[in-house]
C-alpha positions in Angstrom: 13.5 20.1 10.0 14.6 18.9 6.6 15.8 15.3 6.7 16.5 15.2 2.9 17.6 17.8 0.5 15.8 16.6 -2.6 13.3 13.7 -2.8 12.4 12.2 -6.1 9.0 10.6 -6.4 8.8 8.1 -9.3 5.1 7.5 -9.8 2.7 10.1 -8.6 -0.3 8.2 -7.3 -1.9 8.1 -3.8 1.1 7.1 -1.8 3.6 9.4 -3.5 1.2 12.4 -3.4 0.5 11.8 0.3 4.2 11.7 1.0 4.6 15.0 -0.9 1.9 16.6 1.2 3.2 15.2 4.5 6.8 16.2 3.7 5.8 19.7 2.8 3.6 20.1 5.9 6.5 19.0 8.1 9.3 20.7 6.2 11.0 17.4 5.9 12.7 18.1 2.6 13.9 21.1 0.6 12.7 20.1 -2.9 10.5 17.4 -4.4 10.9 16.3 -7.9 8.7 13.8 -9.7 8.0 11.7 -12.7 4.9 9.9 -14.0 4.4 8.1 -17.4 1.2 10.0 -18.1 1.6 13.6 -19.4 -1.8 14.4 -17.8 -0.5 13.2 -14.4 2.6 15.2 -14.7 0.6 18.3 -15.5 -1.7 17.7 -12.6 1.2 17.3 -10.2 2.6 20.7 -11.3 -0.9 22.3 -11.2 -1.6 21.4 -7.6 2.0 22.0 -6.4 2.7 18.4 -5.6 6.2 18.7 -6.9 8.6 21.6 -7.5 9.7 20.1 -10.8 8.3 17.2 -12.9 10.2 15.4 -15.5 9.2 13.3 -18.5 11.7 10.6 -17.6 12.6 8.9 -14.3 16.3 9.3 -15.1 16.0 13.1 -15.1 13.9 13.2 -11.9 16.4 11.3 -9.8 19.5 13.5 -10.6 20.8 15.2 -7.5 18.2 13.4 -5.2 19.4 12.0 -1.9 16.1 10.0 -1.6 14.4 8.2 -4.4 11.0 6.7 -3.8 9.8 4.1 -6.3 6.0 4.4 -6.2 5.2 2.4 -9.3 3.5 -1.0 -9.6 5.6 -3.9 -8.4 5.8 -5.3 -11.9 7.5 -2.1 -13.2 10.1 -1.8 -10.4 12.9 -3.6 -12.3 12.6 -1.6 -15.5 12.5 1.7 -13.5 15.5 0.7 -11.4 17.5 -0.1 -14.6 16.6 3.3 -16.1 17.6 5.4 -13.0 20.7 3.4 -11.9 23.3 5.4 -13.9 21.9 8.7 -12.7 21.7 8.0 -8.9 23.8 10.1 -6.7 26.5 8.4 -4.6 25.2 8.2 -1.0 21.6 8.5 -2.0 18.9 6.1 -0.6 16.4 4.3 -2.9 13.3 3.0 -1.3 9.9 1.7 -2.6 6.3 1.5 -1.4 5.4 -1.8 -3.0 3.1 -4.3 -1.2 5.5 -7.2 -2.0 9.1 -7.1 -0.8 11.1 -10.1 -2.0 10.1 -9.7 -5.6 11.0 -6.0 -5.4 14.4 -6.8 -3.9 15.0 -9.4 -6.7 14.1 -6.9 -9.4 15.7 -3.7 -8.0 18.8 -4.8 -6.0 20.9 -5.9 -9.0 20.6 -2.4 -10.6 21.6 -0.4 -7.5 25.2 0.9 -8.0 27.9 0.8 -5.3 27.6 3.7 -2.9 23.8 3.9 -3.1 21.6 2.5 -0.3 18.6 0.4 -1.1 16.0 0.0 1.7 12.7 -1.6 0.6 9.6 -0.3 2.4 5.9 -0.7 2.5 3.5 1.8 4.1 0.4 0.0 5.3 -2.0 2.8 4.4 -4.2 3.6 1.5 -7.7 4.3 0.2 -9.6 3.0 -2.9 -8.7 6.2 -4.7 -5.7 6.8 -6.9 -3.9 9.5 -8.8 -2.1 12.7 -7.8 -5.2 14.4 -6.5 -6.0 11.5 -4.1 -3.2 12.1 -1.6 -3.5 13.9 1.8 -0.9 14.6 4.5 -2.4 12.5 7.3 -2.6 9.3 5.3 0.2 7.7 7.3 -0.8 8.9 10.7 -0.7 6.1 13.2 -0.3 3.5 10.4 2.6 1.1 10.1 5.4 1.6 7.7 7.4 -1.7 7.3 11.0 -1.5 6.2 12.8 -4.6 5.0 16.6 -3.9 5.1 19.0 -6.3 3.7 22.2 -7.7 5.3 24.2 -4.9 3.6 21.9 -2.0 4.6 23.8 1.0 6.1 22.5 1.6 9.7 22.8 5.4 9.3 20.8 5.4 6.0 18.1 3.1 7.7 17.9 5.5 10.7 17.4 8.5 8.4 14.6 6.8 6.4 13.0 5.6 9.6 13.1 9.2 10.8 11.3 10.4 7.7 8.5 7.8 8.0 8.0 8.6 11.7 8.0 12.4 10.9 5.1 11.7 8.5 3.2 10.2 11.3 3.9 6.5 10.8 4.8 3.7 13.2 7.9 2.0 11.8 8.9 -1.6 12.1 11.6 -3.7 10.4 11.4 -7.4 9.3 12.9 -9.6 6.6 11.3 -9.7 3.2 9.9 -13.3 3.2 8.3 -12.8 6.6 6.7 -9.5 5.3 5.3 -11.2 2.3 3.7 -14.0 4.4 2.2 -11.5 6.9 0.8 -9.3 4.1 -0.6 -12.4 2.4 -2.7 -12.9 5.6 -3.6 -9.3 6.4 -4.0 -7.8 2.9 -3.4 -9.9 -0.2 -5.8 -12.8 0.4 -8.6 -10.5 1.8 -8.4 -8.5 -1.3 -8.6 -11.6 -3.5 -11.7 -12.7 -1.5 -13.2 -9.3 -1.9 -12.7 -9.4 -5.7 -14.2 -12.8 -5.8 -17.3 -11.9 -3.8 -17.9 -8.8 -5.9 -17.5 -11.0 -9.0 -20.1 -13.4 -7.7 -22.5 -10.6 -6.9 -22.0 -9.1 -10.4 -23.0 -12.4 -11.9 -26.0 -12.6 -9.6 -26.9 -9.0 -10.4 -27.4 -10.0 -14.0 -30.1 -12.4 -12.9 -31.7 -10.1 -10.3 -31.4 -6.9 -12.3 -30.1 -4.1 -9.9 -31.2 -5.6 -6.6 -27.7 -6.6 -5.5 -26.6 -3.0 -5.8 -29.8 -1.4 -4.4 -29.9 -3.6 -1.3 -26.2 -3.8 -0.6 -25.6 -4.2 3.1 -22.5 -2.9 4.9 -20.5 -6.1 4.4 -20.9 -6.1 0.7 -20.2 -2.4 0.4 -16.9 -2.9 2.2 -16.1 -5.6 -0.4 -16.8 -3.3 -3.2 -14.6 -0.6 -1.7 -11.7 -3.0 -1.6 -12.4 -4.3 -5.0 -12.3 -0.8 -6.4 -8.5 -0.6 -5.8 -6.0 -0.2 -8.6 -6.2 -3.3 -10.8 -2.7 -3.0 -12.1 -1.2 -2.8 -8.6 -3.2 -5.9 -7.4 -2.5 -7.9 -10.5 1.2 -7.4 -9.8 0.8 -8.2 -6.1 -0.7 -11.6 -6.8 1.8 -12.5 -9.5 4.8 -11.5 -7.4 3.6 -12.9 -4.0 2.2 -16.1 -5.5 3.5 -18.7 -3.1 2.5 -16.9 0.1 -0.9 -16.0 -1.3 -1.7 -19.5 -2.5 -0.6 -20.9 0.9 -3.0 -18.6 2.8 -5.7 -19.1 0.2 -5.4 -22.9 0.8 -5.8 -22.4 4.5 -8.8 -20.1 3.9 -10.4 -22.8 1.8 -9.9 -25.4 4.6 -11.6 -23.0 7.1 -14.4 -22.3 4.7 -15.1 -26.1 4.2 -15.2 -26.5 8.0 -17.8 -23.7 8.2 -19.8 -25.2 5.4 -19.9 -28.5 7.2 -21.0 -26.8 10.5 -23.8 -25.0 8.7 -24.9 -28.2 6.8 -24.9 -30.2 10.1 -26.5 -27.5 12.1 -23.5 -27.3 14.5 -24.4 -24.1 16.2 -21.8 -24.6 18.9 -19.0 -24.7 16.4 -20.2 -21.6 14.6 -20.7 -19.6 17.9 -17.2 -20.6 19.1 -15.6 -19.7 15.8 -17.3 -16.3 15.6 -16.4 -15.5 19.2 -12.7 -16.1 18.4 -12.8 -14.0 15.2 -14.6 -11.2 17.0 -11.7 -10.9 19.4 -9.4 -10.1 16.4 -11.6 -7.1 15.7 -11.3 -5.9 19.3 -7.5 -6.3 19.1 -7.3 -4.1 16.0 -9.3 -1.4 17.7 -7.2 -1.6 20.9 -4.1 -1.3 18.7 -5.4 2.0 17.4 -5.7 0.7 13.8 -9.4 1.4 13.5 -12.3 2.9 15.5 -15.3 1.2 17.2 -17.7 3.9 15.9 -20.8 2.5 14.3 -19.7 3.8 10.9 -16.3 2.2 11.3 -14.7 5.6 11.0 -16.0 6.2 7.5 -16.6 9.8 6.3 -20.2 10.7 6.1 -21.7 10.5 2.6 -21.1 13.8 0.8 -18.0 14.6 2.8 -14.5 14.7 1.4 -12.4 11.6 1.4 -9.7 13.3 3.5 -8.9 11.0 6.5 -10.8 8.1 4.9 -7.8 5.8 5.6 -7.9 2.2 4.7 -5.0 -0.2 5.0 -3.6 -2.3 2.2 
């Protein structure tokens, strides 16, 4: 059943392309329009049938749309909102898929005209791949989609957007923007920063040991490299716009790291064993919550297979 008549996707990367596939598969909208800055991306979107129509400007793409999805880097949200504002249909809903919420609200909300609903959102799903060809319809299946409505959000518009997210397979929850940014600093942003750092250290070491770091990479390091392969523009903007929460959690991480360093230096095996036992329980909790699998390969697609279903949270 169509929940929206026309959905405009502004930005045609992994999340937007997966939304397009999921909406088409479920018959959740009647028409999909799109916009991307790159002419090559626009051509690809048309070639693979991602959108019914693709436009050179975001302003053209949103005309007549009753749902507009901002799927651009967080740092570009304000400029895009300013461009599309005069062309938004009264009664339409504008949402986004950014990993940071308070900064998006601050950048977008001032441009939203009266009569248009703005409901920030964040699907906790992704892979290390990007671009219009990277999306697939099941990306959001059993993943969380967080919505951060404001005090003025219309309940009917919120219910309608929630229905769309759920119809694409997602679990939906709502929370306020500051709390979202703190939670994501723990579960996504700081882990990504740590992964980037570890891969950077390994890259430095690789120059000393030639190619051994790459040749003998164990599973843990391979996971770091997968995370560190994520879109650099997106993650640059995440850290610049969720600075306070990320620095807070990074400080706590540093304190924990110092405690582990001390335990290793002093040979305190009891402390290490107790610490690892507690952290192991977190992994079990994630599996029990259905957010990953206990399979030996951690649910990864076998080498040589397609990336479809290779879901990783952000």
